[in-house]
Backbone as numpy.savetxt, mean C-alpha at the origin, in Angstrom:
# Nx Ny Nz CAx CAy CAz Cx Cy Cz
14.10 -39.08 -13.49 13.08 -38.04 -13.20 13.44 -36.81 -13.61
12.64 -36.09 -14.68 13.11 -34.61 -14.90 12.70 -33.54 -13.70
13.72 -32.71 -13.77 13.38 -31.59 -12.92 12.01 -30.62 -13.33
11.33 -30.48 -12.46 10.24 -29.62 -12.59 10.34 -28.13 -12.13
9.67 -27.32 -12.95 9.99 -25.81 -12.63 9.20 -25.53 -11.20
9.74 -24.61 -10.44 9.13 -24.26 -9.19 7.91 -23.38 -9.48
6.73 -23.84 -9.30 5.55 -23.28 -9.73 5.02 -22.07 -8.67
5.61 -22.10 -7.57 5.36 -20.93 -6.59 5.60 -19.68 -7.25
4.64 -18.65 -7.00 4.93 -17.30 -7.36 5.36 -16.60 -6.28
6.52 -15.82 -6.37 6.97 -15.00 -5.43 6.06 -13.84 -5.21
5.97 -13.39 -4.06 5.12 -12.16 -3.64 6.02 -10.99 -4.01
5.25 -9.98 -4.45 5.83 -8.68 -4.74 5.27 -7.88 -3.42
6.34 -7.38 -2.68 6.12 -6.82 -1.34 6.52 -5.24 -1.59
5.54 -4.36 -1.42 5.83 -3.03 -1.24 5.76 -2.33 0.16
6.50 -1.37 0.25 6.73 -0.70 1.60 5.33 0.22 1.63
4.45 0.06 2.60 3.32 1.08 2.77 3.85 1.92 3.75
3.88 3.34 3.27 4.04 4.41 4.34 2.79 5.05 4.58
2.42 5.58 5.96 1.32 6.08 6.51 1.62 7.28 7.25
0.80 8.48 7.09 1.29 9.57 7.77 -0.04 10.04 8.37
0.23 11.08 9.35 -0.74 11.72 10.21 -1.87 10.70 10.72
-3.01 11.18 10.55 -4.18 10.53 11.06 -4.22 9.02 10.44
-3.88 8.78 9.34 -3.79 7.49 8.78 -3.03 6.59 9.53
-2.06 7.00 9.95 -0.91 6.35 10.61 -1.51 6.00 12.09
-2.11 6.80 12.72 -2.81 6.69 13.92 -3.75 5.57 13.93
-4.67 5.63 12.84 -5.81 4.70 12.56 -5.09 3.15 12.47
-4.22 3.01 11.60 -3.44 1.82 11.38 -2.49 1.43 12.52
-2.12 2.28 13.30 -1.29 1.85 14.57 0.21 1.64 14.06
0.58 2.08 12.74 1.88 1.95 12.36 2.02 3.01 11.17
3.37 3.43 11.10 3.85 4.39 10.06 4.42 3.61 8.87
4.77 2.35 8.77 5.21 1.70 7.88 4.92 0.19 8.01
4.72 -0.48 6.74 4.50 -2.05 6.76 4.77 -2.64 5.39
5.22 -3.82 5.43 5.62 -4.59 4.14 4.30 -5.25 3.78
3.83 -4.84 2.48 2.45 -5.30 1.84 2.35 -5.87 0.60
1.86 -7.09 0.30 1.83 -7.64 -0.90 0.82 -6.94 -1.78
1.12 -7.03 -3.05 0.21 -6.52 -4.21 1.07 -6.13 -5.60
0.67 -6.47 -6.60 1.06 -6.16 -8.03 0.72 -4.91 -8.43
-0.29 -4.29 -7.76 -0.65 -2.93 -8.20 -0.87 -2.10 -6.92
-1.13 -0.78 -7.08 -1.45 0.30 -5.94 -2.71 -0.31 -5.38
-3.83 -0.52 -6.11 -5.13 -1.03 -5.55 -4.97 -2.15 -4.73
-4.17 -3.23 -5.20 -4.04 -4.43 -4.37 -3.31 -4.32 -3.28
-2.33 -3.44 -3.18 -1.64 -3.07 -1.84 -2.47 -2.42 -0.83
-3.25 -1.45 -1.39 -4.39 -0.73 -0.75 -5.48 -1.73 -0.03
-5.82 -2.45 -0.87 -6.93 -3.46 -0.43 -6.43 -4.35 0.74
-5.26 -4.86 0.66 -4.59 -5.64 1.55 -4.42 -4.82 2.93
-4.14 -3.44 2.69 -3.87 -2.74 3.90 -5.30 -2.44 4.60
-6.41 -2.35 3.83 -7.80 -2.34 4.24 -8.06 -3.59 5.19
-7.74 -4.59 4.48 -7.91 -5.99 5.29 -7.27 -5.98 6.58
-6.10 -5.45 6.69 -5.33 -5.55 7.96 -5.70 -4.47 8.87
-6.17 -3.37 8.54 -6.28 -2.24 9.47 -7.87 -1.79 9.58
-8.59 -2.48 8.87 -10.01 -2.29 9.11 -10.86 -1.03 8.41
-12.12 -1.03 8.89 -13.15 0.00 8.34 -12.70 1.46 8.59
-12.09 1.75 9.73 -11.57 3.17 10.02 -10.66 3.51 8.99
-9.79 2.65 8.75 -8.57 2.89 7.76 -9.26 3.02 6.34
-10.22 2.19 5.98 -10.80 2.42 4.84 -11.47 3.70 4.63
-12.09 4.17 5.55 -12.84 5.45 5.67 -11.72 6.60 5.39
-10.69 6.59 6.23 -9.76 7.58 6.01 -9.01 7.59 4.65
-8.89 6.54 4.02 -8.30 6.16 2.90 -8.94 7.05 1.71
-10.18 7.25 1.80 -11.32 7.89 0.81 -10.69 9.14 0.58
-10.20 9.87 1.53 -9.95 11.32 1.50 -8.38 11.62 1.30
-7.62 10.40 1.24 -6.16 10.70 1.03 -5.53 10.78 -0.36
-4.71 11.22 -0.63 -3.83 11.07 -1.62 -2.86 9.90 -1.61
-2.60 9.06 -2.85 -1.61 8.02 -2.73 -0.60 8.33 -3.76
0.65 8.16 -3.34 1.83 8.26 -4.08 2.74 6.97 -4.23
3.20 6.67 -5.46 4.12 5.61 -5.54 5.51 6.11 -6.02
6.42 5.80 -5.16 7.82 6.19 -5.41 7.92 7.74 -5.54
7.01 8.34 -4.81 7.32 9.82 -4.76 6.52 10.57 -5.70
5.61 9.83 -6.58 4.86 10.43 -7.63 3.33 10.17 -7.28
2.44 11.02 -7.51 0.95 10.73 -7.23 0.49 9.86 -8.39
-0.47 8.88 -7.98 -0.82 7.90 -8.72 -2.19 7.56 -8.56
-2.92 6.75 -9.52 -4.23 6.17 -9.26 -3.91 4.78 -9.06
-5.02 3.96 -8.86 -4.63 2.64 -8.23 -4.39 1.59 -9.24
-4.37 1.88 -10.44 -3.98 0.69 -11.33 -2.51 0.51 -11.73
-1.83 1.44 -11.16 -0.42 1.26 -11.45 0.37 0.10 -10.99
1.09 -0.50 -11.65 1.85 -1.72 -11.22 2.94 -1.33 -10.07
2.82 -2.26 -9.12 3.96 -2.18 -8.03 5.08 -3.19 -8.40
6.13 -2.78 -8.22 7.28 -3.80 -8.16 7.91 -4.07 -6.75
8.63 -5.12 -6.54 9.07 -5.45 -5.30 10.02 -4.31 -4.63
9.76 -3.79 -3.48 10.46 -2.87 -2.84 10.00 -1.46 -3.16
9.02 -1.12 -3.93 8.42 0.17 -4.26 7.81 0.74 -2.87
7.66 2.13 -3.04 7.02 2.73 -1.81 5.55 3.22 -2.27
4.66 2.70 -1.39 3.32 3.34 -1.54 2.99 4.19 -0.42
2.75 5.67 -0.63 2.62 6.46 0.38 1.21 6.85 0.49
0.61 6.90 1.74 -0.78 7.30 1.83 -0.77 8.84 2.70
-1.25 9.73 2.04 -1.13 11.25 2.75 -2.47 11.70 2.76
-2.55 11.88 3.99 -4.08 12.63 4.21 -4.04 14.07 3.82
-5.09 14.76 3.71 -5.21 16.20 3.48 -4.66 16.92 4.45
-3.88 18.05 4.26 -3.45 18.85 5.05 -4.09 20.27 5.21
-4.08 20.94 6.15 -4.55 22.31 6.09 -3.30 23.31 6.64
-3.32 24.45 6.07 -2.28 25.29 6.50 -2.88 26.72 6.56
-2.01 27.52 6.88 -2.48 28.97 7.05 -1.55 30.05 6.99
């Protein structure tokens, strides 16, 4: 019998970093989240953390490996997706 290829797809896992109020809403500052794009990582986070997280996400900036991004950028295994709420200063 011939060997068959393993058809299982390995999950791409990003580290999600959450700050300030978004961290409080999620109940954690860091999590491992699957997804091949920033949008997929954030959608999984919304599924995990609920409506209050989704609401806060609308006013946040998102960074991938220290650079600001939009949602369609690809995510590689071990990348860091950071969610930063607006800050005020004086």
